[in-house]
N, C-alpha and C positions, 0 to 999 in steps of 0.2 A: 278032465282035471279041474277046469274052472268050476264046473257044476258041483264037483265033489267038494272043492274048497268052500264054495258058497254054502253048501249044506252044513258043513262043520261050523262055519262062521255063524250061521243062523242058530244052530243048536247051542253054541256057546253063548250067544247073545241072549237067547231065551232063558238059559239057566241063570245067567248073571242078573237079568231083569227080575226073574221070579224070586231069586235069593234076596236082592235088595228091597223089592217091594214088600216082602213079608217080614223084614226086620222092623222093629219098632222105630217109628219116626223116620221114614225114608226121605221125606222132603227136607228134614233137618240135616240128615247125613249127606245128601247129595250137594248141599251148599258148600261142602268142603272142596268140591271141584271148582267152585266159583260162585260166591254169594251174589254177585251183581247180575241179576237176570231180570231186566226191567219189565219187559212185556213179552208174553208168549203169543205167537200168531200161528194159527192153523190154516192150511189151505186144502180145499177139496176141489174136485172138478165135476165128474159125472157120477150121479148117484143112481145106480141101477143094478138089478139082479142078473141081467143077461147082457152079453156083449155082442156086437155085430162086427162085420168085417171092417167097419169104419172106426172101431175102438179097440178091437182085440189085439193085445200086445202093446198098446200105447201106454199102459200104466196109469190111466186116469180114472178108472172106474172103482168106486167103493160100493159094496152092496148096501141095500137099505138097512139090513139088520146091523151091519158093522157101523154104519153112520149113526144110527140111533144109539147104539152102544157107546160110541164115542161121545155123543152129546150127553148121555147120562153120566159118563165119567167126568167130562169137562165141567158140568154144572155142579157136580158133587165136590170136586177138589179145587176148582178155580172160580174166579169171579168174571163172568163174561162182561166185556165192555164194548162200547160202540166206537165208531170212528170219531164221533164228536167228543167222546171222553178223551181220546188220545190227542186230538187237535187242541182241546182246551187245556190239557195238562202241560204240554210242552216238554218239561224236563223229567217227567215221571215221578214227581214228588207227591202228587195228590191222587194217583191211581190207587185203587183198592188192593188188598193183598192178593198175590198171584193173579194179576189181571191177564185175561186171554181174549184175543179177537179172532173170530171165525171169518174166513174169507172163502170165496169161490172164484175160480178162473174159468173163462171161456164161454160162459152163459149157455150151458147145456139146458135143454128144456126140462130135464129131470129136476132142476133146481126149483122150478115153479110147481112141478107135479108132486114132488115129495119132500125135498130138503127144506124149502122155505116154510111150509106148514109145520114141520117138526121143530124148526128153530123157534117159531112163534109159540108152539106148545110148551117148549122148555124155557122160554124167555131169553133166548139167545140172539142178540143183535148180530148182523152180518153185513159184509160188503161183497158185492157181486161185480167182478171185473169183466168187462164186455168188449167185444170187437163188433162195432156197428155194421161192418160189411156183411156179417153172416146172419143178422137178425132176419126173421121171416123165411129162412132157409132157401134163399135164392142163389147163394153161392156156398161152396164147401171150403172149409178151412184147409190149408195145405197139410197140416198135421193129419187130419182125418182122411184126406185124399191119399197121402203117402201110405197110411195104415191100410186103407182099402186096397191099394195097388199091390202092396207087399203080400197081403193075405190072399189075393186073387191070383197074382201073377208070379210071385216069388221074388227073392232078392236078386237073383241073377239078371232078370229083366230090368230091375230098377237100377242096378249097377251100370248097365249099358246106357240107360237114359241119363243117369247122373253124369257120366263121363262125357257124353255127347253134348249135353246142354250147358255144362259148366266150364269145360275146358280143363278140368282136373283129371289127368290121365293116370296118376299113380295110386289114387285112393281105391281100396277094395272094401266095399261096405259089407260087413259081416253080420250086422244086426240092425234092427230098427233104431235102437238107442244110439248107435254110431251115426246114423243119418242126422239125428237131431243135435247130437253133442259135437260132432266134428264136421260133417259135410255142410249143413245149412249155414252155420256161423261163418264158414270160410268163403262163401260165394257172395257175389254182389246182388243187389235188388233186381237188376236186369236178368242175371243168370237164374235167380230164383223164379222170376216170372216165366222164363223160357222152360225151366224144369217143370213148372206147374202145367203149362200148356201141353208139353209132350206127354206128361203122365195122363192128362185127361184124354188125349188122343189114343193112348195105349190101352186104356180100359174101355174104349169104344162106346162111351156114353157121354152125352153133353153134361157140362158141369151143372147146369140148372136141374137136369133130371136126376143127377146123382145127389144133389143137395135135397131135392124134394123126396127122393127115395129114403135117404138117411133120416130126415126129420129130426136132426140132432139139436137144433138151437131154439132159443126163445123167439117168440114173435114180439113185435113192438108193443102189441096190446098186453102181452104177459109182462113185459118189462115195466110198462107204466103201472100195472096193477101191483107188481112187487114193490116198486118205489112208493106207491101210495100206501102200502101196508108196512112201510118202515125199513125196507131193505135199501141200504145205501148203494148207489151205482157208481162204479169206478171205471177209469180209463185203462184199456189194455192194448192200445194201438188199434188202428183201423183194420189191419189185415194180419195181425199176430206175427210181427217180424222181429228179428234180432235187432235191437236198437243200436248195436255197435256199427251196423251197416248204414245207419241213417246219417245223411249230411244235412246242413242247414236247409237245403232245398227240399228235403223230405219231411221236415218237421210238421209243416202245415197239413200235409196229406195224412200222415200217420198219427199225429198227436192232436193237433188242433181240430182237424175235421172230425175225428172220433169223439172228442169232447163235446163239440157243438151238436153232433147228431144224437149223442146219448142224452144230452140235456133237453133237446127237442122231443125225443121219444119218451123220456121218463117224466118230464116236467119238473126235474130237480137239478140242482147245481152239482156238477161233477168236480170233486176236489182232491181225489186220490188217484194214484197211478200204480199199476202193477206191471213189472217188466215181463214180457213173454219169455218163457224158459227160465226166468228167475236169476240169471247170472249177474254178478257184480260187474263183469266185463262189459255188460251192456249199458251200465249207468256211467257213461262217459261224462267228462266235465261239461261238454256242450249240451248233452241230453239233460243233465241235472239242472243246468242253468235255464234251459228252455222250459223245463217243467215248472220251476219256480216262477218264471216270468209269465207263464200262461195260466197261473192260478191254481196249480196243484200244490196242496199243502203237505201231503204225505206220499212217500213212494215205498213200494214193497218189493223185496227180492224173495227168492225161494232157495236159499242155500242151507237151510236148517241149522243155522248158527244162533247161539244165544244172544239176545239183544241186551246191550248195556246202555248206560247214560251217554256213551260216546256217540250214539245215533243223533243226538241233538234234536230229537223230536221230528225229524224229517224223513229219515231212512230207517226202515225196519226189515228184519228178515223173518221168514215164515218157515214152518215145519210142515211137510207133507205127511199126513197121518195115514197109515195103512194097516196098523195093528188091529187085532181082533180080541184083545184081552186087556184087562186093566194094567197088568204089570208091564206089558209091552208098550202100551200107550204112555205110561209113566217114563219108560226108558226112552221112547222117541221124543218126548217133550222136554224132559228134565236132564237126562244123562247125556245123550248123544250131542245135543246142541252145545252143552258146556265143553265136552271133549273137543268138538270142532273149534270152538272159540280158543281153547288152549293151543290146539294145533296151529291155528292161524297166527296167534301171538308169537309162538316159537319160530314160525316161518319168517315173520317180519323181523324178529330179532336177529336171526341168522343172516337175513338179507342185509 
């Protein structure tokens, strides 16, 4: 039933997007949903034509063809801007028409191999948010470890591990998405570490060997070369954790340490921060205060909501692009974020 509903929803969305896109002046018409859309921010992760057990089902992979198609669309209909443009602008009054920032999360090696050269060819500045713990492929990020375990062992085995390591007895994990959206945010950092260790034992391979086998992430050498060629490096926490689980005692390890190691590795100042998993629930008052005090000038979420002047120049939302056609890219960037902004305003009003 769920799959059937999703198919109908996607068909309806495709029809609506195609109809709107082929009407004369679609950008002018869509402003009726909300004219204040200050800055568009796009987020990508892994740019590759094939997936492995470490990424299959994770929803982070964009094919090389689709990525280049997205860049062609973005450079034709938007004005790519850099992080410096955003920092210097402040209130959005001096940004060019339809400004758009391209970002990447998680520092996959495919960024150096394919995405960054294409961005340079198309004249698109970008920000790369990185977890220093996984540079040089000596450790495997928990997301990729979970993905590998689910693909190799199945969800039933993961359920048993999750219940045993976290103390949560009632939760029945039915999808990988549920693991990231419900299970991981609900457990402590200590339970997260235990879950990680038990998963590693379950796949019967050392973490170092798994990371080396996957070869997913950038090396420090590649990071420095990317920074030298103009790619801005941003903070993404040291080990990709939900920031809502951080206390004052964890800020140094996850935020400050990552910033310092990235600056040492890249030779550039780190001044932006991207919340792992992108939820506003992770930008707590304490986290936001610490980010400001530790020299971060901009913070990014990933809830695909239109940005307005209310951001104050510090907090911006991003859209995860997955479409493979111009009309669907337009719908993802222009229509859906405005609709979500309307939904959020109505929700706040009712509250």
